[in-house]
gemmi code that builds the backbone of each chain (N, CA, C; Angstrom):
import gemmi

chains = {
    "A": [
        ("UNK", (156.536, 133.796, 6.253), (157.667, 134.250, 5.441), (157.541, 135.731, 5.132)),
        ("UNK", (158.668, 136.437, 5.168), (158.657, 137.862, 4.849), (158.476, 138.070, 3.354)),
        ("UNK", (157.969, 139.255, 2.975), (157.830, 139.589, 1.559), (159.220, 139.685, 0.931)),
        ("UNK", (159.360, 139.320, -0.357), (160.661, 139.434, -1.017), (161.177, 140.857, -0.937)),
        ("UNK", (162.469, 140.995, -0.772), (163.080, 142.315, -0.736), (164.358, 142.282, -1.563)),
        ("UNK", (165.092, 143.397, -1.533), (166.285, 143.485, -2.384), (167.341, 142.444, -2.013)),
        ("UNK", (167.272, 141.944, -0.767), (168.249, 140.942, -0.339), (167.794, 139.509, -0.615)),
        ("UNK", (166.570, 139.363, -1.130), (166.028, 138.022, -1.307), (166.903, 137.132, -2.195)),
        ("UNK", (167.396, 137.644, -3.334), (168.252, 136.776, -4.155), (169.494, 136.295, -3.402)),
        ("UNK", (170.090, 137.170, -2.615), (171.266, 136.767, -1.836), (170.876, 135.737, -0.778)),
        ("UNK", (169.749, 135.992, -0.082), (169.278, 135.049, 0.937), (168.990, 133.687, 0.307)),
        ("UNK", (168.381, 133.694, -0.866), (168.079, 132.429, -1.558), (169.364, 131.697, -1.928)),
        ("UNK", (170.367, 132.433, -2.363), (171.624, 131.807, -2.765), (172.324, 131.186, -1.559)),
        ("UNK", (172.310, 131.898, -0.435), (172.922, 131.357, 0.789), (172.170, 130.098, 1.234)),
        ("UNK", (170.849, 130.164, 1.189), (170.034, 129.010, 1.592), (170.314, 127.817, 0.672)),
        ("UNK", (170.358, 128.088, -0.626), (170.630, 127.026, -1.604), (171.973, 126.350, -1.307)),
        ("UNK", (172.973, 127.165, -0.989), (174.300, 126.632, -0.676), (174.252, 125.754, 0.577)),
        ("UNK", (173.512, 126.205, 1.586), (173.377, 125.403, 2.818), (172.702, 124.069, 2.535)),
        ("UNK", (171.667, 124.108, 1.712), (170.926, 122.880, 1.397), (171.828, 121.904, 0.640)),
        ("UNK", (172.558, 122.402, -0.331), (173.418, 121.516, -1.116), (174.523, 120.904, -0.251)),
        ("UNK", (175.054, 121.691, 0.673), (176.074, 121.146, 1.585), (175.448, 120.111, 2.516)),
        ("UNK", (174.230, 120.384, 3.004), (173.561, 119.439, 3.905), (173.296, 118.112, 3.199)),
        ("UNK", (173.012, 118.186, 1.895), (172.754, 116.941, 1.148), (174.018, 116.092, 0.999)),
        ("UNK", (175.176, 116.731, 1.158), (176.438, 115.985, 1.044), (176.820, 115.310, 2.364)),
        ("UNK", (176.151, 115.700, 3.451), (176.480, 115.156, 4.769), (175.517, 114.024, 5.126)),
        ("UNK", (176.020, 113.057, 5.883), (175.141, 111.960, 6.307), (174.220, 112.454, 7.421)),
        ("UNK", (173.014, 111.889, 7.526), (172.116, 112.264, 8.628), (172.770, 112.068, 9.994)),
        ("UNK", (173.534, 110.979, 10.119), (174.143, 110.677, 11.409), (175.153, 111.755, 11.806)),
        ("UNK", (175.939, 112.221, 10.835), (176.945, 113.245, 11.155), (176.275, 114.578, 11.482)),
        ("UNK", (175.151, 114.886, 10.806), (174.469, 116.157, 11.096), (173.820, 116.130, 12.472)),
        ("UNK", (173.352, 114.954, 12.879), (172.758, 114.843, 14.214), (173.794, 115.195, 15.281)),
        ("UNK", (174.993, 114.640, 15.129), (176.053, 114.899, 16.107), (176.557, 116.335, 15.994)),
        ("UNK", (176.536, 116.878, 14.785), (177.012, 118.247, 14.570), (176.226, 119.255, 15.410)),
        ("UNK", (174.951, 119.000, 15.631), (174.141, 119.891, 16.463), (174.689, 120.010, 17.876)),
        ("UNK", (175.212, 118.891, 18.393), (175.816, 118.910, 19.733), (177.118, 119.697, 19.715)),
        ("UNK", (177.918, 119.484, 18.654), (179.208, 120.187, 18.556), (178.992, 121.692, 18.398)),
        ("UNK", (177.977, 122.073, 17.642), (177.689, 123.499, 17.461), (177.269, 124.145, 18.779)),
        ("UNK", (176.570, 123.377, 19.604), (176.192, 123.910, 20.915), (177.431, 124.133, 21.776)),
        ("UNK", (178.368, 123.195, 21.727), (179.610, 123.366, 22.493), (180.352, 124.614, 22.017)),
        ("UNK", (180.383, 124.816, 20.699), (181.030, 126.009, 20.139), (180.305, 127.274, 20.612)),
        ("UNK", (178.974, 127.225, 20.612), (178.190, 128.381, 21.059), (178.482, 128.700, 22.525)),
        ("UNK", (178.670, 127.652, 23.341), (178.979, 127.872, 24.757), (180.304, 128.610, 24.920)),
        ("UNK", (181.302, 128.192, 24.134), (182.624, 128.841, 24.202), (182.486, 130.325, 23.866)),
        ("UNK", (181.709, 130.596, 22.829), (181.535, 131.997, 22.411), (180.730, 132.794, 23.442)),
        ("UNK", (179.728, 132.149, 24.021), (178.947, 132.844, 25.054), (179.825, 133.188, 26.247)),
        ("UNK", (180.679, 132.250, 26.651), (181.576, 132.525, 27.784), (182.483, 133.708, 27.447)),
        ("UNK", (182.987, 133.728, 26.211), (183.841, 134.835, 25.781), (183.088, 136.161, 25.819)),
        ("UNK", (181.831, 136.128, 25.406), (181.017, 137.341, 25.425), (180.769, 137.839, 26.832)),
        ("UNK", (180.509, 136.902, 27.744), (180.268, 137.286, 29.144), (181.551, 137.859, 29.755)),
        ("UNK", (182.695, 137.229, 29.462), (183.974, 137.731, 30.007), (184.260, 139.136, 29.488)),
        ("UNK", (183.927, 139.373, 28.207), (184.170, 140.699, 27.635), (183.259, 141.738, 28.284)),
        ("UNK", (182.032, 141.338, 28.562), (181.068, 142.280, 29.149), (181.333, 142.500, 30.638)),
        ("UNK", (181.785, 141.432, 31.317), (182.017, 141.511, 32.771), (183.432, 140.999, 33.079)),
        ("UNK", (184.463, 141.797, 32.772), (185.844, 141.318, 32.918), (186.225, 140.988, 34.363)),
        ("UNK", (185.469, 141.500, 35.321), (185.771, 141.239, 36.728), (185.146, 139.935, 37.216)),
        ("UNK", (184.350, 139.255, 36.383), (183.674, 138.026, 36.815), (184.676, 136.903, 37.030)),
        ("UNK", (184.429, 136.099, 38.067), (185.176, 134.853, 38.247), (184.644, 133.838, 37.234)),
        ("UNK", (185.351, 132.720, 37.089), (184.894, 131.672, 36.172), (183.533, 131.138, 36.602)),
        ("UNK", (183.311, 131.054, 37.903), (182.015, 130.570, 38.396), (180.904, 131.544, 38.007)),
        ("UNK", (181.208, 132.826, 38.098), (180.198, 133.830, 37.735), (179.928, 133.817, 36.227)),
        ("UNK", (180.997, 133.604, 35.456), (180.815, 133.513, 34.000), (179.887, 132.350, 33.670)),
        ("UNK", (180.164, 131.205, 34.288), (179.351, 130.013, 34.016), (177.900, 130.237, 34.445)),
        ("UNK", (177.728, 130.871, 35.598), (176.366, 131.142, 36.080), (175.619, 132.065, 35.108)),
        ("UNK", (176.320, 133.041, 34.550), (175.683, 133.960, 33.611), (175.322, 133.248, 32.299)),
        ("UNK", (176.195, 132.341, 31.855), (175.887, 131.557, 30.648), (174.640, 130.714, 30.887)),
        ("UNK", (174.576, 130.047, 32.034), (173.397, 129.241, 32.364), (172.150, 130.120, 32.389)),
        ("UNK", (172.282, 131.327, 32.981), (171.130, 132.223, 33.097), (170.632, 132.613, 31.699)),
        ("UNK", (171.567, 132.898, 30.801), (171.171, 133.323, 29.453), (170.505, 132.178, 28.686)),
        ("UNK", (171.039, 130.984, 28.832), (170.418, 129.845, 28.143), (169.021, 129.580, 28.719)),
        ("UNK", (168.908, 129.707, 30.025), (167.590, 129.520, 30.647), (166.602, 130.563, 30.125)),
        ("UNK", (167.092, 131.765, 29.914), (166.230, 132.841, 29.397), (165.771, 132.518, 27.966)),
        ("UNK", (166.696, 132.017, 27.151), (166.336, 131.628, 25.778), (165.258, 130.556, 25.809)),
        ("UNK", (165.456, 129.563, 26.693), (164.454, 128.490, 26.806), (163.102, 129.050, 27.237)),
        ("UNK", (163.151, 129.982, 28.184), (161.911, 130.568, 28.694), (161.141, 131.252, 27.565)),
        ("UNK", (161.872, 131.978, 26.722), (161.231, 132.677, 25.598), (160.672, 131.655, 24.599)),
        ("UNK", (161.488, 130.654, 24.271), (161.055, 129.657, 23.276), (159.860, 128.849, 23.771)),
        ("UNK", (159.771, 128.645, 25.080), (158.729, 127.763, 25.613), (157.508, 128.523, 26.114)),
        ("UNK", (157.567, 129.847, 26.025), (156.470, 130.655, 26.561), (155.124, 130.245, 25.940)),
        ("UNK", (154.187, 129.880, 26.769), (152.867, 129.485, 26.306), (152.807, 128.107, 25.681)),
        ("UNK", (153.936, 127.403, 25.720), (154.034, 126.128, 25.018), (153.933, 124.930, 25.962)),
        ("UNK", (154.222, 125.198, 27.235), (154.146, 124.141, 28.245), (153.410, 124.674, 29.467)),
        ("UNK", (152.691, 123.787, 30.132), (152.145, 124.120, 31.443), (152.833, 123.204, 32.447)),
        ("UNK", (153.199, 123.765, 33.579), (153.944, 122.991, 34.575), (153.053, 122.635, 35.757)),
        ("UNK", (153.338, 121.488, 36.327), (152.660, 121.094, 37.552), (153.720, 120.650, 38.537)),
        ("UNK", (153.489, 120.932, 39.804), (154.399, 120.462, 40.838), (154.031, 119.030, 41.200)),
        ("UNK", (155.024, 118.189, 41.441), (154.702, 116.807, 41.809), (153.962, 116.747, 43.132)),
        ("UNK", (153.090, 115.747, 43.254), (152.294, 115.624, 44.478), (153.210, 115.273, 45.660)),
    ],
    "B": [
        ("UNK", (162.632, 106.972, 21.301), (162.844, 107.524, 19.967), (163.348, 108.960, 20.092)),
        ("UNK", (164.490, 109.229, 19.419), (165.031, 110.584, 19.455), (164.237, 111.446, 18.470)),
        ("UNK", (163.919, 112.657, 18.885), (163.152, 113.564, 18.036), (163.688, 114.983, 18.273)),
        ("UNK", (162.904, 116.025, 18.006), (163.329, 117.394, 18.294), (164.462, 117.881, 17.407)),
        ("UNK", (165.226, 118.832, 17.951), (166.257, 119.512, 17.175), (167.332, 118.583, 16.634)),
        ("UNK", (167.716, 117.572, 17.416), (168.767, 116.668, 16.939), (168.346, 115.971, 15.649)),
        ("UNK", (167.102, 115.534, 15.603), (166.642, 114.799, 14.417), (166.297, 115.767, 13.278)),
        ("UNK", (165.878, 116.980, 13.622), (165.728, 117.996, 12.570), (167.063, 118.220, 11.886)),
        ("UNK", (168.132, 118.240, 12.679), (169.467, 118.376, 12.102), (169.782, 117.214, 11.156)),
        ("UNK", (169.467, 116.013, 11.609), (169.793, 114.822, 10.816), (169.100, 114.859, 9.453)),
        ("UNK", (167.870, 115.330, 9.420), (167.113, 115.337, 8.165), (167.240, 116.653, 7.404)),
        ("UNK", (167.730, 117.695, 8.086), (167.774, 119.010, 7.449), (169.145, 119.635, 7.508)),
        ("UNK", (169.211, 120.852, 8.037), (170.469, 121.602, 8.130), (170.844, 121.722, 9.606)),
        ("UNK", (172.072, 121.340, 9.931), (172.485, 121.304, 11.334), (172.537, 122.703, 11.945)),
        ("UNK", (172.012, 122.816, 13.153), (172.105, 124.038, 13.958), (172.399, 123.612, 15.389)),
        ("UNK", (172.879, 124.557, 16.191), (173.157, 124.240, 17.595), (171.856, 123.873, 18.296)),
        ("UNK", (171.910, 122.855, 19.106), (170.714, 122.489, 19.871), (171.123, 122.248, 21.317)),
        ("UNK", (170.347, 122.830, 22.248), (170.737, 122.765, 23.655), (169.969, 121.714, 24.436)),
        ("UNK", (169.270, 120.837, 23.729), (168.639, 119.733, 24.439), (168.421, 118.559, 23.481)),
        ("UNK", (168.216, 117.412, 24.089), (167.909, 116.201, 23.330), (166.494, 115.787, 23.702)),
        ("UNK", (165.601, 115.776, 22.719), (164.221, 115.374, 22.971), (164.069, 113.881, 22.675)),
        ("UNK", (163.507, 113.178, 23.615), (163.331, 111.732, 23.451), (161.890, 111.374, 23.800)),
        ("UNK", (161.201, 110.733, 22.855), (159.845, 110.242, 23.125), (159.961, 108.816, 23.661)),
        ("UNK", (159.309, 108.567, 24.787), (159.440, 107.257, 25.428), (158.062, 106.633, 25.645)),
        ("UNK", (158.042, 105.317, 25.547), (156.824, 104.564, 25.841), (157.119, 103.761, 27.098)),
        ("UNK", (156.487, 104.140, 28.195), (156.861, 103.567, 29.481), (155.687, 103.635, 30.450)),
        ("UNK", (155.521, 102.588, 31.246), (154.515, 102.628, 32.312), (155.054, 103.497, 33.443)),
        ("UNK", (154.142, 104.060, 34.262), (154.602, 104.963, 35.322), (155.529, 104.231, 36.301)),
        ("UNK", (155.230, 102.969, 36.596), (156.106, 102.213, 37.491), (157.488, 102.043, 36.895)),
        ("UNK", (157.516, 101.804, 35.596), (158.794, 101.665, 34.901), (159.584, 102.953, 34.928)),
        ("UNK", (158.861, 104.065, 34.836), (159.554, 105.352, 34.844), (160.201, 105.605, 36.202)),
        ("UNK", (159.514, 105.252, 37.272), (160.086, 105.451, 38.604), (161.368, 104.630, 38.758)),
        ("UNK", (161.343, 103.401, 38.234), (162.548, 102.568, 38.307), (163.659, 103.176, 37.458)),
        ("UNK", (163.277, 103.676, 36.277), (164.251, 104.325, 35.392), (164.863, 105.541, 36.090)),
        ("UNK", (163.997, 106.384, 36.682), (164.483, 107.600, 37.344), (165.441, 107.243, 38.480)),
        ("UNK", (165.131, 106.166, 39.189), (165.976, 105.761, 40.305), (167.303, 105.192, 39.864)),
        ("UNK", (167.387, 104.781, 38.604), (168.619, 104.151, 38.129), (169.548, 105.137, 37.423)),
        ("UNK", (169.158, 106.408, 37.363), (170.000, 107.381, 36.661), (171.344, 107.546, 37.372)),
        ("UNK", (172.424, 107.681, 36.610), (173.729, 107.913, 37.252), (173.762, 109.277, 37.932)),
        ("UNK", (174.731, 109.463, 38.807), (174.797, 110.690, 39.614), (174.929, 111.943, 38.759)),
        ("UNK", (175.502, 111.814, 37.573), (175.716, 112.993, 36.719), (174.416, 113.487, 36.094)),
        ("UNK", (173.351, 112.708, 36.205), (172.066, 113.094, 35.630), (171.063, 113.331, 36.759)),
        ("UNK", (170.363, 114.450, 36.686), (169.390, 114.789, 37.740), (168.012, 114.992, 37.123)),
        ("UNK", (167.041, 114.229, 37.633), (165.670, 114.369, 37.136), (164.993, 115.542, 37.843)),
        ("UNK", (164.565, 116.529, 37.069), (163.824, 117.668, 37.633), (162.468, 117.155, 38.129)),
        ("UNK", (162.120, 117.401, 39.401), (160.840, 116.872, 39.914), (159.622, 117.525, 39.265)),
        ("UNK", (159.818, 118.703, 38.652), (158.672, 119.387, 38.040), (158.304, 118.734, 36.711)),
        ("UNK", (157.035, 118.488, 36.532), (156.517, 117.876, 35.305), (155.813, 118.957, 34.505)),
        ("UNK", (155.936, 118.903, 33.196), (155.201, 119.879, 32.379), (154.482, 119.155, 31.247)),
        ("UNK", (153.517, 119.851, 30.673), (152.716, 119.277, 29.599), (152.757, 120.210, 28.397)),
        ("UNK", (153.049, 119.633, 27.251), (153.048, 120.413, 26.011), (151.586, 120.751, 25.697)),
        ("UNK", (151.322, 122.012, 25.392), (149.929, 122.474, 25.359), (149.162, 122.018, 24.118)),
        ("UNK", (149.835, 121.669, 23.027), (149.113, 121.298, 21.804), (148.608, 119.853, 21.872)),
        ("UNK", (149.485, 118.948, 22.306), (149.096, 117.536, 22.314), (148.915, 116.973, 23.718)),
        ("UNK", (149.310, 117.747, 24.726), (149.205, 117.258, 26.105), (150.303, 116.290, 26.486)),
        ("UNK", (151.345, 116.196, 25.678), (152.435, 115.262, 26.004), (153.097, 115.651, 27.323)),
        ("UNK", (153.311, 114.648, 28.149), (153.932, 114.877, 29.459), (155.446, 114.911, 29.303)),
        ("UNK", (156.066, 115.960, 29.878), (157.519, 116.134, 29.719), (158.224, 116.057, 31.065)),
        ("UNK", (159.336, 115.327, 31.076), (160.241, 115.308, 32.224), (161.604, 115.782, 31.746)),
        ("UNK", (162.268, 116.567, 32.574), (163.566, 117.121, 32.194), (164.671, 116.464, 33.012)),
        ("UNK", (165.719, 116.042, 32.311), (166.909, 115.511, 32.978), (168.053, 116.490, 32.751)),
        ("UNK", (168.615, 116.988, 33.836), (169.722, 117.939, 33.747), (171.052, 117.192, 33.858)),
        ("UNK", (172.040, 117.695, 33.124), (173.369, 117.092, 33.146), (174.268, 117.910, 34.059)),
        ("UNK", (174.934, 117.236, 34.955), (175.842, 117.922, 35.859), (176.965, 118.591, 35.066)),
        ("UNK", (177.190, 119.879, 35.324), (178.305, 120.585, 34.680), (178.034, 121.029, 33.273)),
        ("UNK", (176.781, 120.966, 32.830), (176.455, 121.394, 31.473), (175.041, 121.976, 31.429)),
        ("UNK", (174.842, 123.035, 30.652), (173.468, 123.535, 30.485), (172.659, 122.697, 29.503)),
        ("UNK", (173.299, 121.732, 28.838), (172.577, 120.816, 27.951), (171.644, 119.957, 28.800)),
        ("UNK", (170.475, 119.612, 28.246), (169.574, 118.774, 29.024), (168.817, 117.808, 28.110)),
        ("UNK", (168.264, 116.809, 28.724), (167.480, 115.801, 28.007), (166.021, 115.998, 28.392)),
        ("UNK", (165.160, 116.039, 27.398), (163.734, 116.184, 27.672), (163.040, 114.891, 27.251)),
        ("UNK", (162.407, 114.243, 28.215), (161.687, 112.991, 27.949), (160.204, 113.293, 27.780)),
        ("UNK", (159.641, 112.847, 26.689), (158.215, 113.022, 26.435), (157.555, 111.650, 26.442)),
        ("UNK", (156.591, 111.476, 27.331), (155.842, 110.217, 27.323), (155.008, 110.159, 26.045)),
        ("UNK", (154.997, 109.000, 25.423), (154.163, 108.825, 24.236), (152.707, 109.090, 24.611)),
        ("UNK", (152.120, 110.077, 23.959), (150.748, 110.459, 24.304), (149.743, 109.701, 23.433)),
        ("UNK", (148.471, 109.915, 23.710), (147.415, 109.270, 22.919), (147.173, 110.009, 21.610)),
        ("UNK", (147.840, 111.130, 21.412), (147.679, 111.904, 20.183), (147.878, 110.993, 18.956)),
        ("UNK", (146.944, 111.072, 18.009), (146.954, 110.119, 16.883), (148.235, 110.220, 16.059)),
        ("UNK", (148.701, 111.441, 15.817), (149.942, 111.557, 15.036), (151.139, 111.044, 15.825)),
        ("UNK", (151.179, 111.323, 17.119), (152.300, 110.816, 17.916), (152.339, 109.289, 17.900)),
        ("UNK", (151.161, 108.689, 17.909), (151.114, 107.226, 17.846), (151.677, 106.711, 16.531)),
        ("UNK", (151.257, 107.331, 15.423), (151.746, 106.854, 14.120), (153.228, 107.188, 13.943)),
        ("UNK", (153.623, 108.372, 14.413), (155.036, 108.774, 14.337), (155.911, 107.746, 15.041)),
        ("UNK", (155.442, 107.274, 16.190), (156.221, 106.303, 16.956), (156.321, 104.973, 16.191)),
        ("UNK", (155.233, 104.588, 15.532), (155.244, 103.344, 14.760), (156.191, 103.426, 13.554)),
        ("UNK", (156.353, 104.634, 12.986), (157.162, 104.809, 11.769), (158.646, 105.070, 12.067)),
        ("UNK", (159.014, 105.099, 13.344), (160.403, 105.433, 13.696), (161.373, 104.456, 13.035)),
        ("UNK", (162.613, 104.933, 12.829), (163.611, 104.091, 12.160), (164.826, 103.914, 13.075)),
        ("UNK", (165.450, 102.757, 12.935), (166.604, 102.374, 13.752), (167.864, 102.818, 13.039)),
        ("UNK", (168.697, 103.599, 13.712), (169.910, 104.136, 13.070), (171.126, 103.854, 13.936)),
        ("UNK", (172.227, 103.569, 13.277), (173.511, 103.495, 13.971), (174.172, 104.862, 13.853)),
        ("UNK", (174.619, 105.423, 14.965), (175.259, 106.736, 14.984), (176.750, 106.517, 15.234)),
        ("UNK", (177.544, 106.442, 14.157), (178.948, 106.036, 14.316), (179.754, 106.979, 15.204)),
        ("UNK", (179.474, 108.289, 15.131), (180.253, 109.230, 15.943), (180.007, 109.033, 17.436)),
        ("UNK", (178.816, 108.555, 17.772), (178.480, 108.309, 19.175), (178.645, 106.838, 19.552)),
        ("UNK", (178.896, 106.000, 18.538), (178.991, 104.551, 18.741), (177.758, 104.030, 19.473)),
        ("UNK", (176.613, 104.486, 19.021), (175.347, 104.087, 19.626), (174.326, 103.837, 18.513)),
        ("UNK", (173.327, 103.029, 18.841), (172.180, 102.866, 17.957), (170.985, 103.538, 18.619)),
        ("UNK", (170.086, 104.060, 17.801), (168.926, 104.753, 18.381), (167.779, 104.738, 17.393)),
        ("UNK", (166.567, 104.767, 17.933), (165.386, 104.992, 17.103), (165.293, 106.487, 16.842)),
        ("UNK", (165.010, 106.878, 15.622), (164.802, 108.306, 15.360), (163.518, 108.501, 14.554)),
        ("UNK", (162.921, 109.682, 14.710), (161.694, 110.017, 13.981), (162.030, 110.243, 12.505)),
        ("UNK", (161.075, 109.962, 11.628), (161.311, 110.151, 10.199), (161.243, 111.633, 9.819)),
        ("UNK", (161.764, 111.941, 8.633), (161.735, 113.327, 8.138), (160.296, 113.823, 7.987)),
        ("UNK", (159.424, 112.975, 7.476), (158.027, 113.376, 7.291), (157.378, 113.739, 8.629)),
        ("UNK", (157.622, 112.898, 9.639), (157.005, 113.157, 10.940), (157.591, 114.390, 11.620)),
        ("UNK", (158.866, 114.657, 11.362), (159.454, 115.897, 11.915), (158.786, 117.117, 11.286)),
        ("UNK", (158.550, 117.060, 9.984), (157.890, 118.197, 9.316), (156.487, 118.406, 9.880)),
        ("UNK", (155.735, 117.320, 9.986), (154.357, 117.428, 10.503), (154.363, 118.043, 11.900)),
        ("UNK", (155.274, 117.559, 12.744), (155.355, 118.067, 14.121), (155.768, 119.538, 14.146)),
        ("UNK", (156.772, 119.878, 13.351), (157.289, 121.258, 13.352), (156.254, 122.240, 12.789)),
        ("UNK", (155.556, 121.827, 11.753), (154.514, 122.696, 11.193), (153.394, 122.880, 12.218)),
        ("UNK", (153.119, 121.861, 12.970), (152.067, 121.929, 13.992), (152.478, 122.863, 15.140)),
        ("UNK", (153.736, 122.774, 15.576), (154.209, 123.622, 16.683), (154.346, 125.084, 16.234)),
        ("UNK", (154.933, 125.279, 15.059), (154.879, 126.590, 14.393), (155.565, 127.739, 15.118)),
        ("UNK", (156.571, 127.454, 15.936), (157.383, 128.550, 16.449), (158.394, 128.931, 15.367)),
        ("UNK", (159.091, 130.059, 15.554), (160.050, 130.487, 14.529), (161.036, 129.378, 14.187)),
        ("UNK", (161.629, 128.771, 15.233), (162.647, 127.752, 14.965), (162.013, 126.499, 14.356)),
        ("UNK", (160.745, 126.241, 14.682), (160.064, 125.081, 14.091), (159.846, 125.295, 12.595)),
        ("UNK", (159.428, 126.508, 12.235), (159.232, 126.802, 10.799), (160.557, 126.703, 10.050)),
        ("UNK", (161.635, 127.212, 10.665), (162.953, 127.107, 10.025), (163.346, 125.647, 9.833)),
        ("UNK", (163.155, 124.844, 10.892), (163.524, 123.424, 10.806), (162.703, 122.712, 9.735)),
        ("UNK", (161.395, 122.972, 9.713), (160.531, 122.304, 8.728), (160.938, 122.703, 7.310)),
        ("UNK", (161.194, 123.975, 7.106), (161.609, 124.454, 5.772), (162.934, 123.799, 5.361)),
        ("UNK", (163.868, 123.710, 6.310), (165.161, 123.097, 5.997), (164.994, 121.629, 5.601)),
        ("UNK", (164.160, 120.910, 6.343), (163.968, 119.489, 6.021), (163.291, 119.354, 4.651)),
        ("UNK", (162.284, 120.173, 4.407), (161.609, 120.140, 3.101), (162.611, 120.373, 1.970)),
        ("UNK", (163.506, 121.339, 2.161), (164.460, 121.685, 1.100), (165.517, 120.605, 0.918)),
        ("UNK", (166.036, 120.085, 2.026), (167.121, 119.100, 1.934), (166.590, 117.768, 1.401)),
        ("UNK", (165.436, 117.344, 1.880), (164.904, 116.032, 1.476), (164.231, 116.066, 0.105)),
        ("UNK", (163.655, 117.185, -0.253), (163.060, 117.341, -1.578), (162.083, 116.241, -1.940)),
        ("UNK", (162.270, 115.684, -3.124), (161.324, 114.696, -3.640), (161.372, 113.359, -2.906)),
        ("UNK", (162.332, 113.181, -2.014), (162.408, 111.918, -1.271), (161.301, 111.807, -0.228)),
        ("UNK", (160.623, 112.925, 0.041), (159.587, 112.919, 1.082), (158.288, 112.300, 0.579)),
        ("UNK", (157.582, 111.680, 1.499), (156.253, 111.132, 1.213), (155.242, 112.255, 1.464)),
        ("UNK", (154.954, 113.035, 0.430), (154.109, 114.212, 0.609), (152.647, 113.840, 0.876)),
        ("UNK", (152.209, 112.713, 0.354), (150.823, 112.305, 0.627), (150.624, 112.111, 2.127)),
        ("UNK", (151.622, 111.515, 2.767), (151.553, 111.297, 4.223), (151.582, 112.635, 4.971)),
        ("UNK", (152.514, 113.509, 4.579), (152.629, 114.814, 5.255), (151.329, 115.605, 5.093)),
        ("UNK", (150.817, 115.624, 3.866), (149.607, 116.415, 3.598), (148.403, 115.854, 4.353)),
        ("UNK", (148.335, 114.541, 4.475), (147.208, 113.929, 5.190), (147.176, 114.422, 6.639)),
        ("UNK", (148.351, 114.438, 7.288), (148.374, 114.866, 8.687), (148.208, 116.376, 8.818)),
        ("UNK", (148.766, 117.128, 7.876), (148.579, 118.588, 7.950), (147.101, 118.941, 7.736)),
        ("UNK", (146.428, 118.206, 6.870), (144.982, 118.415, 6.707), (144.260, 118.104, 8.018)),
        ("UNK", (144.648, 117.005, 8.648), (143.992, 116.606, 9.902), (144.233, 117.636, 11.004)),
        ("UNK", (145.414, 118.256, 10.982), (145.758, 119.240, 12.024), (145.315, 120.651, 11.658)),
        ("UNK", (144.813, 120.830, 10.445), (144.444, 122.176, 10.011), (145.653, 123.063, 9.752)),
        ("UNK", (146.774, 122.456, 9.374), (148.011, 123.214, 9.178), (148.496, 123.172, 7.724)),
        ("UNK", (147.609, 122.778, 6.814), (148.022, 122.615, 5.421), (148.502, 123.938, 4.810)),
        ("UNK", (147.843, 125.044, 5.178), (148.253, 126.347, 4.642), (149.677, 126.684, 5.063)),
        ("UNK", (150.001, 126.403, 6.321), (151.377, 126.642, 6.795), (152.369, 125.824, 5.975)),
        ("UNK", (152.025, 124.562, 5.747), (152.918, 123.692, 4.971), (153.131, 124.265, 3.577)),
        ("UNK", (152.055, 124.659, 2.934), (152.181, 125.162, 1.567), (152.961, 126.476, 1.535)),
        ("UNK", (152.775, 127.315, 2.556), (153.555, 128.560, 2.638), (155.046, 128.256, 2.711)),
        ("UNK", (155.393, 127.262, 3.508), (156.806, 126.892, 3.631), (157.346, 126.357, 2.312)),
        ("UNK", (156.566, 125.515, 1.664), (157.036, 124.937, 0.389), (157.246, 126.027, -0.651)),
        ("UNK", (156.332, 126.991, -0.678), (156.469, 128.083, -1.657), (157.671, 128.974, -1.371)),
        ("UNK", (158.087, 129.021, -0.103), (159.192, 129.915, 0.272), (160.560, 129.355, -0.110)),
        ("UNK", (160.593, 128.088, -0.521), (161.885, 127.453, -0.832), (162.277, 127.792, -2.278)),
        ("UNK", (163.444, 128.395, -2.469), (163.870, 128.719, -3.838), (164.253, 127.446, -4.593)),
        ("UNK", (164.282, 127.488, -5.913), (164.749, 126.319, -6.661), (166.161, 125.937, -6.209)),
        ("UNK", (166.359, 124.654, -5.942), (167.679, 124.200, -5.455), (168.489, 123.650, -6.628)),
    ],
}
model = gemmi.Model(1)
for chain_id, residues in chains.items():
    chain = gemmi.Chain(chain_id)
    for i, (resn, *xyz) in enumerate(residues, 1):
        res = gemmi.Residue()
        res.name, res.seqid = resn, gemmi.SeqId(i, " ")
        for name, pos in zip(("N", "CA", "C"), xyz):
            atom = gemmi.Atom()
            atom.name, atom.element = name, gemmi.Element(name[0])
            atom.pos, atom.b_iso = gemmi.Position(*pos), 0.0
            res.add_atom(atom)
        chain.add_residue(res)
    model.add_chain(chain)
structure = gemmi.Structure()
structure.add_model(model)
structure.setup_entities()
């Protein structure tokens, strides 16, 4: 955790609000919400790629989204898994 | 048993998750039959990987037309993984019209504190804050002591503002 700073009270208030809202939601609905948020993130990522590369075809946009997600996974998993090729 | 980000969401604060982690108890012969029975929209990645902390064997299933994927973890001999699997709970998921075993909030915290990546610490802190006094802290502390992660747990608890 970072040392408290001038924004800490605001950060705490935002966190408190998130926690209180989460307590109002059922576990089952929050589980599914994670999938819906990913779908929303995909839409936004596609929009970002189109804005950055307006000449891209839809196939190229999709390929770039896949590449970026793969990169995120690579960073998150770095040093966390060892891979073996099947015999 | 469903675990990972989806179940962290269920017990804590929902965030986008790009995979579904599932812990499975299966013989190798059974797994080959399972892999052979997958529908065409699901593709089993032939590459196998091992999680470095517990040695859990991971297989990845890719979904056709989506970057979302399913990660299957064979139940390992790790003592906490064994107990976590025994403590799993059966849930009906009305939005999916499915029933599933899911890991408990306590076991998610223990696992996340043990993995200790940025997103794991966030997930563990969120579950601690949302579940509050409903958690079995004696159980969590016992496993964090066994894993040598008690200091991490206490740091997370101290970081939570009064709710």
